[in-house]
Backbone as numpy.savetxt, mean C-alpha at the origin, in Angstrom:
# Nx Ny Nz CAx CAy CAz Cx Cy Cz
-0.45 -7.54 -17.35 0.92 -7.72 -17.72 1.44 -6.54 -18.51
2.66 -6.10 -18.28 3.18 -4.95 -19.09 3.38 -5.43 -20.52
3.27 -4.52 -21.47 3.49 -4.82 -22.82 4.97 -4.91 -23.07
5.42 -6.03 -23.75 6.83 -6.18 -24.05 7.15 -5.33 -25.32
8.30 -4.72 -25.31 8.77 -3.88 -26.38 9.67 -4.63 -27.29
9.58 -4.55 -28.56 10.45 -5.22 -29.53 11.85 -4.68 -29.50
12.69 -5.18 -30.39 14.09 -4.70 -30.43 14.13 -3.29 -30.96
14.73 -2.35 -30.15 14.82 -0.94 -30.48 16.12 -0.75 -31.28
16.15 0.28 -32.12 17.44 0.66 -32.75 18.16 1.51 -31.71
19.45 1.74 -31.94 20.25 2.57 -31.01 19.68 3.91 -30.93
19.20 4.49 -32.05 18.64 5.84 -32.00 17.38 5.94 -31.19
16.55 4.86 -31.30 15.32 4.87 -30.49 15.67 4.78 -29.05
16.65 4.08 -28.66 17.03 3.97 -27.28 17.52 5.30 -26.80
18.35 5.94 -27.52 18.93 7.21 -27.14 17.85 8.29 -26.90
16.80 8.21 -27.78 15.73 9.22 -27.73 14.68 8.94 -26.62
14.71 7.69 -26.09 13.66 7.38 -25.12 14.08 7.67 -23.72
13.37 7.06 -22.67 13.67 7.31 -21.29 15.01 6.77 -20.99
15.80 7.47 -20.21 17.08 7.02 -19.72 16.96 6.37 -18.32
15.91 6.64 -17.63 15.64 6.16 -16.27 14.22 5.90 -16.08
13.93 5.23 -15.00 12.46 4.93 -14.79 12.23 4.88 -13.26
10.95 5.18 -12.96 10.46 5.03 -11.53 9.57 3.87 -11.53
9.92 2.90 -10.68 9.12 1.71 -10.54 8.34 1.78 -9.26
6.98 1.96 -9.41 6.06 1.95 -8.28 5.69 0.53 -7.98
5.85 0.08 -6.71 5.50 -1.30 -6.38 4.46 -1.27 -5.26
3.34 -1.97 -5.46 2.33 -2.15 -4.48 2.31 -3.64 -4.10
1.44 -3.96 -3.14 1.50 -5.35 -2.52 1.08 -6.38 -3.53
-0.10 -6.21 -4.06 -0.66 -7.19 -5.02 -2.07 -7.53 -4.70
-2.70 -8.33 -5.62 -4.09 -8.64 -5.53 -4.39 -9.91 -6.28
-5.42 -10.71 -5.93 -5.84 -11.77 -6.77 -6.29 -11.30 -8.11
-6.27 -12.20 -9.05 -6.77 -11.86 -10.37 -8.22 -11.79 -10.52
-8.94 -12.40 -9.62 -10.43 -12.43 -9.59 -10.94 -12.73 -8.21
-12.19 -12.37 -7.92 -12.72 -12.65 -6.68 -13.23 -14.10 -6.48
-12.48 -15.04 -6.83 -12.89 -16.47 -6.82 -11.97 -17.22 -5.85
-12.42 -18.32 -5.31 -11.71 -19.06 -4.43 -10.40 -19.52 -5.03
-10.37 -19.97 -6.24 -9.17 -20.44 -6.80 -8.06 -19.33 -6.98
-8.56 -18.18 -7.50 -7.67 -17.04 -7.65 -7.15 -16.56 -6.39
-7.96 -16.39 -5.36 -7.57 -15.96 -4.10 -6.60 -16.93 -3.40
-6.86 -18.25 -3.56 -5.98 -19.24 -3.08 -4.58 -19.16 -3.66
-4.57 -18.97 -4.96 -3.23 -18.82 -5.63 -2.41 -17.58 -5.12
-3.20 -16.50 -4.94 -2.56 -15.26 -4.45 -2.06 -15.47 -2.97
-2.92 -16.00 -2.16 -2.53 -16.19 -0.77 -1.41 -17.19 -0.60
-1.30 -18.20 -1.48 -0.23 -19.08 -1.39 1.13 -18.45 -1.65
1.13 -17.51 -2.61 2.33 -16.71 -2.88 2.62 -15.78 -1.74
1.63 -15.08 -1.32 1.82 -14.00 -0.24 2.25 -14.61 1.05
1.58 -15.62 1.53 1.86 -16.21 2.85 3.03 -17.21 2.81
3.64 -17.46 1.63 4.82 -18.25 1.55 6.13 -17.42 1.71
5.94 -16.04 1.70 7.08 -15.17 1.78 7.60 -15.15 3.25
8.91 -15.46 3.45 9.37 -15.33 4.83 9.39 -13.93 5.41
9.27 -12.95 4.61 9.14 -11.55 5.12 7.81 -11.35 5.77
6.75 -12.09 5.30 5.38 -11.94 5.81 5.18 -12.79 7.05
5.62 -14.03 6.96 5.46 -15.01 8.10 6.87 -15.43 8.43
7.41 -14.99 9.59 8.72 -15.26 10.04 8.73 -16.43 10.95
8.36 -17.57 10.36 8.41 -18.88 11.09 9.30 -19.84 10.29
9.90 -20.84 10.97 10.58 -21.89 10.23 9.61 -22.54 9.25
10.12 -22.84 8.11 9.28 -23.46 6.98 8.66 -24.79 7.48
9.47 -25.62 8.27 8.99 -26.85 8.75 7.75 -26.68 9.66
7.73 -25.60 10.41 6.57 -25.33 11.26 5.44 -24.66 10.56
5.72 -23.75 9.65 4.68 -23.01 8.96 3.99 -23.69 7.85
4.76 -24.53 7.09 4.20 -25.19 5.89 2.99 -26.04 6.17
3.01 -26.87 7.23 1.83 -27.73 7.54 0.61 -26.85 7.85
0.84 -25.72 8.57 -0.29 -24.85 8.91 -0.83 -24.19 7.62
0.08 -23.68 6.80 -0.38 -22.95 5.69 -1.07 -23.90 4.66
-0.49 -24.99 4.32 -1.11 -25.90 3.32 -2.12 -26.87 3.88
-2.02 -27.14 5.15 -2.93 -28.08 5.79 -4.26 -27.45 6.31
-4.12 -26.16 6.56 -5.34 -25.49 7.11 -5.69 -24.13 6.40
-4.72 -23.16 6.39 -5.07 -21.91 5.92 -5.50 -21.90 4.47
-4.85 -22.51 3.62 -5.16 -22.53 2.19 -6.34 -23.41 1.88
-6.81 -24.13 2.86 -7.99 -25.00 2.71 -9.26 -24.21 3.13
-9.07 -23.17 4.01 -10.27 -22.55 4.55 -10.36 -21.07 4.16
-9.21 -20.39 4.20 -9.25 -18.93 4.04 -9.64 -18.46 2.68
-9.20 -19.09 1.58 -9.51 -18.59 0.22 -10.99 -18.27 0.01
-11.86 -19.25 0.45 -13.27 -19.08 0.25 -13.83 -17.82 0.96
-13.40 -17.66 2.24 -13.92 -16.53 3.01 -13.27 -15.19 2.39
-12.11 -15.23 1.98 -11.48 -14.04 1.48 -12.13 -13.65 0.09
-12.39 -14.71 -0.69 -13.06 -14.46 -1.97 -14.47 -13.78 -1.77
-15.20 -14.20 -0.72 -16.46 -13.56 -0.45 -16.27 -12.12 -0.10
-15.22 -11.80 0.65 -14.87 -10.40 0.96 -14.51 -9.64 -0.27
-13.61 -10.19 -1.13 -13.29 -9.52 -2.34 -14.49 -9.22 -3.22
-15.35 -10.22 -3.33 -16.55 -9.99 -4.14 -17.41 -8.81 -3.74
-17.38 -8.42 -2.48 -18.15 -7.31 -1.97 -17.62 -5.93 -2.51
-16.35 -5.82 -2.82 -15.70 -4.64 -3.19 -15.10 -4.59 -4.64
-15.25 -5.75 -5.32 -14.70 -5.86 -6.67 -15.39 -4.95 -7.61
-14.74 -4.31 -8.39 -15.23 -3.34 -9.41 -15.47 -4.01 -10.71
-16.27 -3.37 -11.54 -16.52 -3.81 -12.94 -15.19 -3.88 -13.72
-14.26 -2.98 -13.38 -12.99 -2.92 -14.13 -11.85 -3.69 -13.43
-12.21 -4.35 -12.36 -11.21 -5.23 -11.68 -11.05 -4.97 -10.25
-9.90 -5.42 -9.77 -9.56 -5.29 -8.28 -9.35 -3.83 -8.01
-9.96 -3.33 -6.85 -9.77 -1.94 -6.50 -8.26 -1.53 -6.37
-7.49 -2.44 -5.74 -6.07 -2.08 -5.52 -5.37 -1.95 -6.86
-5.59 -2.80 -7.78 -4.97 -2.71 -9.14 -5.46 -1.45 -9.83
-6.74 -1.29 -9.90 -7.29 -0.19 -10.63 -6.82 1.25 -10.11
-6.85 1.34 -8.78 -6.46 2.59 -8.23 -4.90 2.80 -8.31
-4.18 1.68 -8.27 -2.68 1.79 -8.38 -2.38 2.17 -9.80
-3.04 1.65 -10.76 -2.80 2.01 -12.18 -3.11 3.52 -12.41
-4.21 3.93 -11.79 -4.57 5.37 -12.02 -3.52 6.25 -11.34
-3.04 5.80 -10.17 -1.98 6.56 -9.46 -0.69 6.66 -10.28
-0.35 5.51 -10.86 0.86 5.46 -11.64 0.75 6.36 -12.89
-0.49 6.45 -13.51 -0.61 7.28 -14.60 -0.54 8.77 -14.17
-1.06 9.09 -13.05 -0.99 10.53 -12.56 0.47 10.90 -12.26
1.17 9.99 -11.57 2.65 10.24 -11.31 3.43 10.32 -12.63
3.11 9.48 -13.55 3.71 9.45 -14.85 3.57 10.82 -15.62
2.38 11.31 -15.55 2.13 12.59 -16.22 2.97 13.72 -15.71
3.14 13.75 -14.35 3.95 14.80 -13.74 5.43 14.57 -14.02
5.93 13.37 -13.91 7.34 13.16 -14.06 7.75 13.34 -15.51
6.98 12.78 -16.43 7.32 12.95 -17.90 7.30 14.45 -18.27
6.33 15.22 -17.62 6.35 16.65 -17.98 7.64 17.36 -17.37
8.05 16.97 -16.23 9.15 17.60 -15.63 10.48 17.15 -16.26
10.56 15.99 -16.82 11.74 15.50 -17.37 11.81 15.44 -18.89
10.77 15.99 -19.56 10.69 15.91 -21.03 10.68 14.58 -21.52
10.06 13.60 -20.78 9.95 12.24 -21.26 11.18 11.47 -20.98
12.23 11.94 -20.34 13.42 11.21 -20.06 13.32 10.17 -18.98
12.21 10.18 -18.18 12.01 9.25 -17.10 10.64 8.62 -17.31
10.66 7.31 -17.39 9.39 6.51 -17.50 8.92 6.19 -16.11
7.60 5.85 -16.04 7.02 5.36 -14.76 6.24 4.06 -15.04
6.51 3.06 -14.18 5.88 1.74 -14.35 5.35 1.31 -13.07
4.42 0.31 -13.12 3.84 -0.26 -11.86 4.01 -1.71 -11.87
4.35 -2.27 -10.71 4.41 -3.69 -10.51 3.91 -4.09 -9.18
3.65 -5.35 -8.95 3.19 -5.88 -7.72 4.15 -6.87 -7.08
4.27 -6.82 -5.79 5.16 -7.81 -5.11 4.66 -9.16 -5.36
3.28 -9.41 -5.32 2.70 -10.70 -5.54 1.60 -10.55 -6.59
1.54 -11.47 -7.48 0.53 -11.39 -8.51 0.95 -10.53 -9.65
0.03 -10.11 -10.49 0.32 -9.36 -11.73 -0.02 -7.90 -11.57
0.79 -6.99 -12.23 1.88 -7.27 -13.14 3.20 -7.56 -12.22
3.90 -8.53 -12.66 5.06 -8.98 -11.90 6.21 -8.04 -12.01
7.06 -8.08 -10.98 8.28 -7.20 -11.06 9.18 -7.67 -12.16
9.31 -8.99 -12.31 10.16 -9.51 -13.42 9.80 -8.99 -14.79
8.48 -9.11 -15.14 8.11 -8.75 -16.52 8.14 -7.25 -16.62
7.86 -6.45 -15.59 7.87 -5.03 -15.68 9.34 -4.52 -15.89
10.27 -5.09 -15.16 11.71 -4.72 -15.38 12.10 -5.10 -16.73
11.76 -6.27 -17.29 12.16 -6.63 -18.59 11.62 -5.70 -19.60
10.36 -5.27 -19.44 9.80 -4.37 -20.38 10.48 -2.96 -20.36
10.83 -2.57 -19.17 11.57 -1.23 -19.10 12.91 -1.32 -19.73
13.63 -2.41 -19.46 14.97 -2.54 -20.09 14.96 -2.76 -21.59
13.85 -3.34 -22.11 13.66 -3.44 -23.49 13.53 -2.10 -24.15
13.09 -1.13 -23.35 13.03 0.25 -23.86 14.37 1.01 -23.75
15.39 0.37 -23.23 16.67 1.02 -23.10 16.89 1.62 -21.72
15.98 1.40 -20.69 16.16 2.00 -19.42 17.29 1.24 -18.76
18.32 1.97 -18.16 19.37 1.40 -17.45 19.42 1.84 -16.01
18.65 2.73 -15.62 18.61 3.24 -14.22 17.17 3.25 -13.72
16.91 2.63 -12.57 15.50 2.48 -12.08 15.48 2.80 -10.58
14.61 3.74 -10.31 14.30 4.08 -8.92 13.12 3.33 -8.46
13.26 2.52 -7.42 12.20 1.67 -6.88 11.56 2.41 -5.72
10.21 2.67 -5.93 9.39 3.53 -4.93 8.21 2.60 -4.46
8.37 1.77 -3.47 7.30 0.98 -2.88 6.24 1.99 -2.35
4.97 1.64 -2.64 3.87 2.50 -2.25 3.38 2.18 -0.82
4.37 2.27 0.09 4.10 2.06 1.56 4.77 3.22 2.30
4.02 4.16 2.78 4.63 5.35 3.47 5.47 4.97 4.62
5.03 3.99 5.44 5.77 3.59 6.58 6.44 2.26 6.31
7.74 2.22 6.61 8.54 1.01 6.25 8.19 -0.14 7.17
7.94 -1.29 6.56 7.92 -2.58 7.27 8.61 -3.66 6.41
9.32 -4.54 7.12 9.85 -5.69 6.37 8.80 -6.45 5.67
7.58 -6.49 6.19 6.53 -7.25 5.59 5.92 -6.69 4.24
6.23 -5.34 4.01 5.67 -4.69 2.84 6.82 -4.09 2.01
7.44 -3.00 2.50 8.52 -2.46 1.77 9.66 -3.45 1.58
10.01 -4.09 2.67 11.11 -5.08 2.54 10.83 -6.20 1.55
9.62 -6.68 1.53 9.20 -7.67 0.61 9.26 -7.18 -0.84
8.81 -5.95 -1.11 8.90 -5.29 -2.41 10.31 -5.25 -2.91
11.24 -4.76 -2.04 12.63 -4.73 -2.40 13.23 -6.09 -2.69
12.82 -7.02 -1.89 13.29 -8.40 -2.11 12.87 -8.89 -3.54
11.63 -8.55 -3.88 11.15 -8.97 -5.28 11.97 -8.37 -6.31
12.34 -7.08 -6.22 13.18 -6.42 -7.22 14.61 -7.07 -7.26
15.10 -7.32 -6.05 16.46 -7.96 -5.95 16.45 -9.34 -6.66
15.37 -10.16 -6.41 15.35 -11.48 -7.07 15.25 -11.32 -8.58
14.46 -10.33 -9.01 14.33 -10.14 -10.47 15.68 -9.74 -11.09
16.39 -8.85 -10.48 17.71 -8.47 -11.05 18.76 -9.53 -11.02
18.59 -10.45 -10.06 19.57 -11.54 -9.96 19.50 -12.49 -11.28
18.36 -12.44 -11.88 18.16 -13.33 -13.06 18.59 -12.60 -14.38
18.98 -11.38 -14.30 19.39 -10.62 -15.51 20.88 -10.73 -15.75
21.23 -10.83 -16.97 22.65 -10.84 -17.42 23.30 -9.53 -17.08
22.56 -8.42 -17.39 23.12 -7.06 -17.20 22.07 -6.23 -16.44
22.04 -6.41 -15.10 21.02 -5.71 -14.34 21.21 -4.17 -14.38
20.13 -3.47 -14.20 20.18 -2.00 -14.23 20.71 -1.42 -12.85
21.15 -0.21 -12.94 21.49 0.53 -11.67 20.19 0.79 -10.93
20.26 0.62 -9.60 19.04 0.78 -8.76 19.28 1.75 -7.69
18.16 2.52 -7.38 18.04 3.30 -6.17 16.69 3.02 -5.58
16.61 3.07 -4.29 15.39 2.71 -3.57 14.90 3.79 -2.59
13.64 3.88 -2.41 13.02 4.73 -1.35 12.53 3.80 -0.31
12.99 4.02 0.93 12.65 3.14 2.00 11.39 3.46 2.70
11.04 4.75 2.74 9.76 5.19 3.36 9.58 6.66 3.10
8.35 7.12 3.31 8.07 8.56 3.15 7.06 8.97 4.23
7.16 8.34 5.37 6.15 8.59 6.42 6.07 10.06 6.98
7.22 10.72 6.82 7.29 12.12 7.33 7.47 13.09 6.19
7.26 12.72 4.95 7.39 13.65 3.80 6.33 14.71 3.88
6.75 15.93 3.71 5.85 17.10 3.80 4.70 16.99 2.78
4.97 16.55 1.58 3.96 16.53 0.54 2.93 15.43 0.86
3.42 14.26 1.32 2.43 13.23 1.68 1.60 13.61 2.85
2.19 14.26 3.86 1.41 14.74 5.02 0.41 15.80 4.62
0.87 16.73 3.76 -0.09 17.78 3.26 -1.25 17.17 2.55
-1.01 16.18 1.77 -2.09 15.49 0.99 -3.07 14.82 1.98
-2.53 14.13 3.03 -3.38 13.54 4.03 -4.23 14.56 4.74
-3.56 15.64 5.16 -4.32 16.75 5.92 -5.41 17.30 4.99
-5.07 17.60 3.71 -6.08 18.12 2.84 -7.28 17.24 2.63
-7.03 15.89 2.58 -8.11 14.95 2.40 -9.01 14.97 3.60
-8.51 15.00 4.83 -9.28 15.11 5.99 -10.10 16.39 6.02
-9.44 17.55 5.79 -10.11 18.85 5.74 -11.24 18.88 4.66
-11.00 18.31 3.58 -12.06 18.25 2.53 -13.19 17.44 3.05
-12.95 16.30 3.69 -14.02 15.45 4.21 -14.82 16.22 5.30
-14.10 16.92 6.17 -14.79 17.67 7.16 -15.66 18.80 6.60
-15.09 19.46 5.56 -15.89 20.54 4.92 -17.19 20.00 4.29
-17.15 18.76 3.87 -18.37 18.23 3.19 -19.31 17.54 4.18
-18.75 16.82 5.13 -19.61 16.05 6.01 -19.66 16.52 7.47
-18.86 17.50 7.86 -18.77 17.92 9.25 -17.72 17.03 9.85
-17.29 17.53 11.02 -16.18 16.86 11.80 -16.75 15.90 12.79
-16.21 14.66 12.76 -16.60 13.63 13.66 -16.11 13.93 15.08
-16.60 13.19 16.07 -16.17 13.33 17.46 -14.69 12.96 17.59
-14.34 11.84 16.86 -12.97 11.42 16.97 -12.49 11.12 15.47
-11.11 11.25 15.36 -10.50 10.86 14.06 -9.63 9.63 14.44
-9.98 8.44 13.85 -9.18 7.25 14.12 -8.36 6.95 12.91
-7.01 6.75 13.06 -6.04 6.41 12.11 -5.82 4.89 12.16
-6.22 4.18 11.23 -6.09 2.70 11.26 -5.01 2.23 10.32
-3.97 1.62 10.85 -2.80 1.10 10.04 -2.92 -0.43 9.98
-2.34 -0.96 8.93 -2.23 -2.42 8.84 -1.27 -2.87 10.00
-1.62 -3.91 10.73 -0.82 -4.37 11.78 0.33 -5.29 11.39
1.24 -5.51 12.33 2.32 -6.49 12.18 2.45 -7.28 13.50
2.98 -8.39 13.56 3.20 -9.04 14.89 4.14 -8.23 15.81
3.83 -8.17 17.04 4.66 -7.37 17.99 6.06 -7.85 18.00
6.39 -9.08 17.73 7.75 -9.58 17.77 8.55 -9.00 16.57
7.90 -8.64 15.46 8.60 -7.95 14.43 9.09 -6.61 14.77
8.27 -5.85 15.52 8.69 -4.58 16.01 9.80 -4.70 17.09
9.67 -5.69 17.90 10.74 -5.99 18.90 12.07 -6.32 18.26
12.00 -6.93 17.07 13.24 -7.33 16.40 13.84 -6.12 15.63
13.17 -4.99 15.62 13.82 -3.83 15.01 13.00 -3.21 13.90
11.85 -3.72 13.56 11.07 -3.17 12.44 10.64 -1.76 12.92
10.89 -0.67 12.16 10.51 0.67 12.57 9.07 1.08 12.35
8.29 0.10 11.85 6.93 0.38 11.36 6.11 1.13 12.45
5.96 0.60 13.66 5.04 1.29 14.60 5.50 2.72 14.94
6.75 2.86 15.06 7.26 4.32 15.37 6.95 5.22 14.21
7.11 4.76 13.03 6.79 5.61 11.88 5.33 5.86 11.74
4.46 4.88 12.09 3.04 5.10 12.07 2.63 6.20 13.04
3.22 6.12 14.24 2.93 7.11 15.29 3.50 8.55 14.86
4.67 8.55 14.23 5.21 9.86 13.77 4.29 10.47 12.72
3.80 9.64 11.74 2.82 10.19 10.75 1.61 10.74 11.49
1.07 10.04 12.43 -0.12 10.50 13.21 0.20 11.77 13.92
1.36 11.88 14.55 1.65 13.14 15.33 1.74 14.30 14.41
2.38 14.17 13.29 2.58 15.24 12.36 1.23 15.61 11.68
0.42 14.64 11.40 -0.92 14.88 10.85 -1.74 15.58 11.82
-1.74 15.14 13.09 -2.50 15.85 14.13 -2.09 17.27 14.29
-0.80 17.53 14.24 -0.31 18.89 14.34 -0.86 19.77 13.17
-0.85 19.13 11.91 -1.28 19.88 10.75 -2.78 20.19 10.83
-3.55 19.33 11.49 -5.01 19.54 11.61 -5.34 20.29 12.90
-4.36 20.56 13.73 -4.65 21.29 15.01 -5.48 20.46 15.96
-5.24 19.14 16.04 -6.04 18.28 16.92 -5.31 18.00 18.24
-6.18 17.85 19.27 -5.65 17.41 20.56 -5.52 15.89 20.57
-4.69 15.40 21.50 -4.38 13.97 21.59 -5.60 13.13 21.72
-6.53 13.58 22.55 -7.70 12.69 22.82 -8.62 12.52 21.61
-8.55 13.47 20.67 -9.43 13.34 19.54 -8.82 12.60 18.38
-7.52 12.21 18.46 -6.81 11.51 17.40 -6.29 10.20 17.95
-6.77 9.10 17.36 -6.42 7.77 17.88 -5.65 6.99 16.76
-4.68 6.22 17.22 -3.98 5.30 16.33 -4.27 3.82 16.73
-4.69 3.03 15.70 -4.94 1.59 15.91 -4.41 0.81 14.80
-4.48 -0.56 14.90 -3.88 -1.45 13.92 -4.91 -2.56 13.56
-4.99 -2.87 12.33 -6.00 -3.80 11.83 -5.36 -5.08 11.12
-6.21 -5.91 10.62 -5.83 -7.02 9.79 -4.97 -8.01 10.37
-5.28 -8.48 11.60 -4.48 -9.46 12.27 -4.64 -10.81 11.56
-3.59 -11.61 11.61 -3.63 -13.03 11.12 -2.99 -13.97 12.14
-3.67 -14.93 12.58 -3.09 -15.86 13.53 -3.44 -15.48 14.96
-2.73 -16.22 15.91 -3.10 -16.02 17.33 -1.99 -15.29 18.05
-0.89 -14.97 17.50 0.20 -14.28 18.16 -0.19 -12.83 18.35
0.37 -12.15 19.40 0.05 -10.75 19.61 0.51 -9.84 18.46
-0.37 -8.94 18.05 0.05 -7.99 17.04 0.05 -6.64 17.71
0.44 -5.66 16.85 0.52 -4.25 17.43 -0.91 -3.85 17.94
-0.90 -3.20 19.09 -2.06 -2.79 19.70 -2.12 -1.19 19.76
-3.29 -0.62 20.00 -4.59 -1.25 20.09 -5.16 -1.73 18.75
-6.03 -2.77 18.90 -6.63 -3.28 17.70 -7.81 -2.37 17.21
-7.91 -2.20 15.95 -8.91 -1.35 15.34 -10.35 -1.77 15.71
-10.63 -3.04 15.45 -12.00 -3.54 15.76 -12.43 -3.34 17.20
-11.57 -3.69 18.10 -11.82 -3.53 19.60 -12.08 -2.04 19.88
-11.25 -1.17 19.37 -11.27 0.25 19.70 -12.57 0.80 19.25
-12.99 0.49 17.98 -14.18 1.00 17.39 -15.46 0.55 18.21
-15.38 -0.72 18.68 -16.49 -1.14 19.48 -16.57 -0.41 20.82
-15.41 -0.18 21.47 -15.37 0.55 22.67 -15.82 2.00 22.52
-15.40 2.72 21.45 -15.86 4.01 21.25 -17.37 4.12 21.08
-17.93 3.17 20.35 -19.47 3.20 20.19 -20.08 3.06 21.55
-19.56 2.20 22.34 -20.17 1.92 23.67 -19.99 3.05 24.68
-18.94 3.92 24.37 -18.65 5.05 25.20 -19.41 6.30 24.76
-20.45 6.09 23.95 -21.24 7.20 23.42 -20.57 8.13 22.51
-19.52 7.68 21.79 -18.98 8.45 20.66 -19.85 8.30 19.45
-20.67 9.23 19.13 -21.73 9.01 18.10 -21.22 9.12 16.69
-20.19 9.97 16.49 -19.70 10.13 15.09 -18.23 9.88 15.08
-17.76 9.08 14.18 -16.40 8.61 14.05 -15.87 8.69 12.61
-14.76 9.41 12.40 -14.11 9.51 11.11 -12.92 8.58 11.15
-12.76 7.78 10.11 -11.65 6.78 10.06 -10.82 7.04 8.79
-9.53 7.11 8.91 -8.60 7.34 7.82 -7.49 6.19 7.93
-7.04 5.64 6.83 -6.01 4.68 6.79 -4.73 5.16 6.12
-3.90 5.86 6.82 -2.75 6.58 6.22 -1.74 5.66 5.65
-1.66 4.37 6.02 -0.61 3.49 5.49 -1.01 2.86 4.19
-2.11 3.12 3.68 -2.55 2.53 2.36 -2.59 3.65 1.31
-1.66 3.51 0.29 -1.64 4.50 -0.73 -2.91 4.50 -1.60
-3.52 3.40 -1.78 -4.79 3.39 -2.50 -5.79 2.43 -1.76
-7.02 2.61 -2.01 -8.04 1.75 -1.45 -7.98 0.33 -1.96
-8.29 -0.61 -1.00 -8.12 -2.03 -1.34 -9.06 -2.78 -0.46
-8.86 -4.15 -0.37 -9.77 -5.04 0.47 -9.80 -4.48 1.88
-8.56 -4.19 2.46 -8.46 -3.87 3.86 -9.11 -2.54 4.20
-9.27 -1.60 3.24 -9.89 -0.35 3.57 -11.42 -0.40 3.20
-11.68 -0.95 2.07 -13.09 -0.94 1.54 -14.01 -2.00 2.16
-13.46 -3.18 2.45 -14.27 -4.22 3.05 -14.12 -4.34 4.59
-12.87 -4.37 5.04 -12.63 -4.54 6.47 -13.02 -3.29 7.26
-12.61 -2.08 6.77 -12.90 -0.87 7.52 -14.26 -0.30 7.15
-14.44 0.01 5.87 -15.61 0.82 5.48 -16.95 -0.09 5.60
-16.82 -1.37 5.54 -18.03 -2.25 5.67 -18.11 -2.91 7.06
-17.13 -3.74 7.37 -17.27 -4.54 8.62 -17.13 -3.65 9.83
-16.14 -2.74 9.90 -15.99 -1.97 11.09 -17.13 -0.90 11.25
-17.67 -0.52 10.13 -18.87 0.32 10.16 -19.97 -0.33 10.84
-20.16 -1.65 10.52 -21.26 -2.40 11.13 -20.96 -2.64 12.68
-19.70 -2.84 13.00 -19.32 -2.96 14.40 -19.74 -1.65 15.14
-19.39 -0.53 14.53 -19.67 0.76 15.25 -21.19 1.03 15.39
-21.93 0.76 14.34 -23.35 1.07 14.31 -24.13 0.10 15.24
-23.76 -1.20 15.28 -24.47 -2.15 16.06 -24.13 -2.01 17.58
-23.07 -1.24 17.92 -22.74 -1.11 19.32 -23.11 0.33 19.79
-23.93 1.03 19.09 -24.51 2.31 19.63 -24.02 3.50 18.86
-23.07 3.43 17.98 -22.56 4.60 17.29 -23.66 5.02 16.19
-23.60 6.34 15.87 -24.58 6.92 14.97 -24.01 7.05 13.58
-22.86 7.68 13.43 -22.33 7.92 12.08 -20.84 7.47 12.02
-20.60 6.56 11.13 -19.25 6.02 10.81 -18.90 6.52 9.46
-17.79 7.32 9.33 -17.53 7.84 8.04 -15.96 7.54 7.71
-15.81 6.72 6.64 -14.59 6.37 6.16 -14.03 7.44 5.17
-12.84 7.88 5.41 -12.17 8.87 4.51 -11.38 8.10 3.55
-11.60 8.21 2.29 -10.95 7.37 1.29 -9.42 7.60 1.30
-8.65 6.58 0.82 -7.25 6.70 0.62 -6.98 7.82 -0.39
-5.65 8.25 -0.35 -5.34 9.33 -1.25 -5.49 8.97 -2.76
-5.35 7.59 -3.06 -5.51 7.11 -4.40 -4.82 8.00 -5.48
-5.52 8.31 -6.61 -4.85 9.06 -7.66 -5.04 10.60 -7.58
-5.38 11.06 -6.35 -5.58 12.51 -6.22 -4.31 13.30 -6.57
-4.58 14.52 -7.07 -3.46 15.33 -7.58 -2.43 15.62 -6.49
-2.85 15.86 -5.27 -1.91 16.10 -4.21 -0.97 14.87 -3.90
-1.62 13.72 -4.02 -0.79 12.55 -3.80 0.18 12.28 -4.89
-0.29 12.42 -6.19 0.61 12.24 -7.29 1.75 13.30 -7.22
1.41 14.48 -6.89 2.45 15.50 -6.72 3.51 15.16 -5.67
3.05 14.65 -4.59 3.95 14.30 -3.50 4.91 13.12 -3.92
4.32 12.09 -4.57 5.18 10.98 -4.97 6.12 11.39 -6.10
5.68 12.21 -7.01 6.51 12.74 -8.04 7.76 13.55 -7.51
7.38 14.31 -6.48 8.44 15.17 -5.84 9.47 14.33 -5.16
9.02 13.28 -4.46 9.98 12.29 -3.80 10.81 11.66 -4.93
10.21 11.17 -5.94 11.00 10.59 -7.05 12.03 11.46 -7.65
11.60 12.74 -7.92 12.49 13.69 -8.55 13.74 13.96 -7.64
13.48 14.06 -6.34 14.70 14.24 -5.51 15.65 13.06 -5.54
15.15 11.85 -5.56 15.93 10.68 -5.59 16.58 10.47 -6.98
16.03 11.09 -8.02 16.64 10.94 -9.36 17.75 11.86 -9.62
18.07 12.78 -8.66 19.08 13.74 -8.87 20.42 13.11 -9.35
20.98 13.63 -10.38 22.24 13.16 -10.91 22.11 12.14 -11.97
20.84 11.61 -12.14 20.58 10.58 -13.17 20.05 11.19 -14.45
19.44 12.41 -14.34 18.80 13.00 -15.55 19.32 14.41 -15.68
């Protein structure tokens, strides 16, 4: 939870930050337990942005089946990657926020604060906004930590901010960042992370870019997510000097039986192993920081899939996390959007 600030004097308000950058990530359970995961999934899967089904149709499935079975399995998965200091997504997001804060505060002489909130779970958007406004902040730039826009992620984060401001007597001025999938700094950070991995471990036969999936019907309805994922891949491939056959785009983390974006990561990895691709590098460009989907699903489960089907070396390239190039890219995006406010 963000620390609440007491009543400031007018002088303290004038001397403090006049604007803030609010970084928003998806969220995480409070603990790797069935109860905590169940509480988190109930909030996450109740969002109409995530599951676009009529409530009368979805509610019996969610409460009658999914929330009775999935929390236990998900809790077991979380337990495999949970850190001594907490959830990987929260820990790495906090470190990233600190790195971005250091850069922005230095560039603005402390006139712009940086805060972190989660669309689901803690720290909540409501409490974080209240804490910022208690410091006298009246202008807030919302920067969701999703490079490629999807209604299920960026859209949901912006919804959470909108709901929070609806409850305020005097809401702040808002600006938002919709995506940064083609941002030069973000792409340079991705390319540098791959090159550093290759310099240390050697170059794999293929580089697979695994993005979180969405249902195909969401894309058909106008969600730009798949196009932006492929644009990021194309630009990254150009930066790395790769040919098309050596750079693959896939989608992971399916939920339910409806068709999701293809090709599926798990199926592709199994096919590559059986086609005598002995070494495979995997990067997840849609995840700003490492989390359950990268550390457990990709680095553990898909590694096993690759090795048990004949592959020799499966190498997961970590997310950008709090790396200096990543923080620099996000700070630069924020500073451009803050123009005229400071």
